[in-house]
C-alpha positions in Angstrom: -85.7 96.0 -101.9 -84.6 99.0 -100.0 -82.1 97.3 -97.6 -79.5 99.3 -95.7 -78.5 103.0 -95.9 -75.0 104.5 -95.7 -75.0 107.9 -94.1 -78.8 108.2 -94.7 -78.6 107.6 -98.4 -80.8 104.9 -100.0 -82.1 102.0 -97.7 -84.6 102.9 -95.1 -85.5 99.3 -94.0 -82.3 97.9 -92.3 -79.8 99.6 -90.1 -77.6 102.4 -91.4 -74.2 100.9 -92.1 -72.1 104.2 -91.9 -70.0 103.2 -89.0 -70.0 99.5 -89.4 -66.2 99.2 -89.8 -65.7 101.1 -86.5 -67.9 98.9 -84.5 -67.7 95.4 -86.1 -64.8 93.1 -86.7 -64.5 91.5 -90.0 -65.8 88.1 -88.9 -69.0 89.7 -87.6 -69.5 91.4 -91.1 -68.9 88.0 -92.9 -71.3 86.2 -90.6 -74.0 88.9 -90.8 -73.9 88.5 -94.7 -73.9 84.6 -94.6 -76.2 84.2 -91.6 -78.4 87.2 -91.2 -80.5 85.6 -88.5 -77.5 85.4 -86.3 -77.4 88.9 -84.9 -80.5 91.2 -85.3 -80.8 94.5 -83.5 -83.9 94.6 -81.4 -85.6 97.4 -83.4 -85.1 95.3 -86.6 -86.6 92.1 -85.5 -89.7 91.1 -87.7 -93.0 89.9 -86.9 -94.7 87.2 -89.0 -98.4 87.4 -89.3 -101.1 85.2 -90.7 -104.6 86.8 -91.3 -108.0 85.4 -91.2 -108.1 85.7 -95.1 -104.9 83.7 -95.4 -102.4 86.4 -96.1 -98.9 85.9 -94.7 -97.1 89.1 -93.9 -93.6 89.8 -92.4 -92.1 93.0 -91.5 -90.6 95.2 -88.9 -93.1 96.5 -86.4 -93.6 100.3 -86.9 -96.6 100.7 -84.6 -98.9 98.5 -82.6 -101.9 99.2 -80.5 -105.2 97.3 -79.5 -106.7 98.0 -83.0 -103.9 97.7 -85.5 -100.5 96.6 -86.3 -98.3 98.4 -88.9 -95.4 96.4 -90.4 -92.7 97.8 -92.7 -91.8 95.1 -95.4 -88.7 94.6 -97.3 -89.6 97.1 -99.9 -90.2 99.8 -97.2 -93.9 99.8 -97.7 -96.0 100.0 -94.5 -98.8 97.5 -94.2 -101.7 98.3 -91.7 -103.3 95.1 -90.3 -106.3 95.2 -88.2 -105.6 93.2 -85.0 -109.0 91.6 -85.1 -107.9 89.9 -88.4 -104.8 88.4 -87.1 -105.1 84.6 -86.7 -101.4 84.0 -85.8 -98.5 86.2 -84.9 -94.9 85.3 -84.0 -91.4 86.7 -84.0 -89.9 86.6 -87.4 -86.1 86.7 -88.2 -84.3 89.2 -90.4 -85.8 90.7 -93.5 -82.3 90.4 -95.0 -82.5 87.6 -97.6 -80.6 84.4 -96.9 -78.1 83.3 -99.5 -76.8 86.6 -100.6 -73.2 85.3 -100.4 -74.2 82.5 -102.8 -75.0 85.1 -105.5 -71.5 86.6 -105.5 -68.2 85.4 -106.8 -65.5 84.9 -104.3 -63.9 88.2 -105.4 -67.2 90.1 -105.1 -67.7 88.7 -101.7 -64.3 89.8 -100.6 -64.9 93.3 -102.1 -68.2 93.5 -100.3 -66.7 92.6 -96.9 -63.7 94.9 -97.5 -66.0 97.9 -98.4 -68.4 97.2 -95.4 -65.5 96.7 -92.9 -64.0 100.1 -93.9 -67.2 102.1 -93.5 -66.8 104.7 -90.8 -63.0 104.4 -90.6 -60.8 107.4 -91.5 -60.3 107.8 -95.2 -62.5 107.4 -98.2 -65.3 105.4 -96.4 -65.6 107.8 -93.4 -69.1 109.2 -92.9 -69.8 112.9 -92.4 -68.9 116.1 -94.2 -65.9 116.0 -96.3 -63.3 118.7 -96.6 -62.6 119.9 -100.1 -59.4 118.6 -101.6 -56.8 121.2 -102.3 -55.0 119.4 -105.2 -52.4 121.6 -106.7 -52.6 125.2 -108.0 -52.9 128.4 -106.1 
């Protein structure tokens, strides 16, 4: 899985989290981890598609026209689906897996929430270019 990026590094599937701490209160961060379906940005809503050969595909819509639908899945791979082969199509939820909070200890979960809620704030988790430190010596 590719998941989220921070300042453009890694990820590529979900929203960049570089300024999450500036725009989102801690309770929003907690709920977003525990209940990823609760608040999904429009551009990250998924489509669930069943094809005439029985394949079930889910991804973020990258492109769509009369002939094809292009979905980006959780690995970042783009799948091209001919519209003529789609038997059923409906809104999906989030590509973020449910239950991530259950895989972490309480301390790990607290650390994750603390890290995410500091992103973008002044200090170590601020995004953008850093000024070199002038620690001692001349």
